[in-house]
C-alpha positions, 0 to 999 in steps of 0.5 A: 468583631465586625471589623475583623470579619473581612480580614478573616475572610481574606486570610481564609481565601489566601490560605485556601489559595496557598494550599491549592497551589501547594497541592497543584505543584506537588502533583506537577512534581510527582512522577507519572504513574505511567511508564512506556505508553504505547498507543496505536496512532490511527485505525479503522474499525470498519476496514476488512483488515488487521487494523480494526482496533487500537492497542493501548499499553503501559506499565505502572510505576507502583501497584494501583486500582486502575480504570481505563477509558477513551475520551473525545476531543472535548474530553467527554468519555465515550467508552470505558475499557476497564473499571477499578481493576487491581494491577501490579507494578512494572507489568505491561498492561494491554487494552484494546479499543474497537472504535465503538462507544458504550452503545456499540456504535462506531464513533465519529471520525476524529481524534481520541485519547486514552484516559487512566484513573488511579483510584488509590491515588485519586488521580486521573491522567489523559495521555497525550497519545492521540488515536485517530479514527478513520473510516473513509476509504481513499480514492485513486486515479490512474494518470498514465501507463508507459510503455503499453508494450514491453518485454520482461526479458531482462535485456534492459530494453522495455523490461517493465511498465510504469503506472502513474497515479494520484490519490486524495490522501497519503496511501499505499498504492496496489497494482492488480493484473487481471484482478490479482495483486502483483505490486504493493507500493510503500505507504507514501505521504505524497499524493502522486507516485508510480508503480513499476511492474516487470511482468513477473510472479514467483520468479517466472515471467508472464507469457506474451499476451494482453493484460488488464491493469487496475489500481487500488489505494490503501490508507494508513488506517487500513481502508481500501478503495475500490479498484479503478481501471488503469488500461491494458498492456501487452507483453511482447517478446518477439513477433513475426509478420505476416504469419503466412508467406508465399514466394517463388523459388529463387526470390527474396522475401521480407518479413517484419520482426517486432522486438526490442532486442538488439539482435535475434536469431533466425532459422529457415529451410536448413539455414540459420543466422543472426539479424537485427532491425524490424525487417528480415530479408531472406532468399527462397532457394528451394521449393517446399513448405518451411517454418521461418523461426525467429528467436531472442533469449529463448522466446520464439515466433514463427511464420509459414513460408511456402516456396513454389516452383516457377512456371516454364 
């Protein structure tokens, strides 16, 4: 009998190994009890946004008693969402995780996965869908603004400004003008980019003046950076200098016209015409006080011209 003991032990071990192998292979060949899983890829449980929770949904291939939880990268259970609840087949089940553990604390940043236990089948599946918890806001810096003076008059000449930026992670850049968001960029994987602002809102152009620019970054999880300054720009359609001119009757006088329009119209003392270039030269033909008006595409600027008589 002692002679047969080792042989029986080896046979028993081989039998157990074979049974385990068959069970394992059967599990491998068995169709997954889950169909069409949809899982949020990244979110922030602390952002002031709509992306504060992860959504987990799937269909069951057949009715079962299900438990759903969240495990960390080490496979440890950090939160139970549902425990031993009966569900029907082919109905999309939806669960939500707010990024907190069983004690209600926000979990550390990192990767997590949904775990589903099927009580009727005595089977547990950890989904391959990764959920990234990101609670750190991105950073952004302005790298330049050009041009500093522009005219949003749609004439193809300096109609807008380009604001260059650099972020520390893939993010969406936002441009604030005097504290109000005016441009929302696309979510980009590149860390550098630029935003264009054409001086418009709700179909109308902004009036001439100086405007303060700020940049904000929003990452994929929804975390938002603090606004950082990007400088100031000036909207200028057309200007005339000086604002006051005194000239003798019969004399020529010169005013400066600041515009990027190819040409502009002028009116003075009952006369009118078209001109181009930075200097407008006219003759004062009669004494009096007159308004010199220059205009381009509906935008006007004026200077007061006083024409005095010559002394005899």
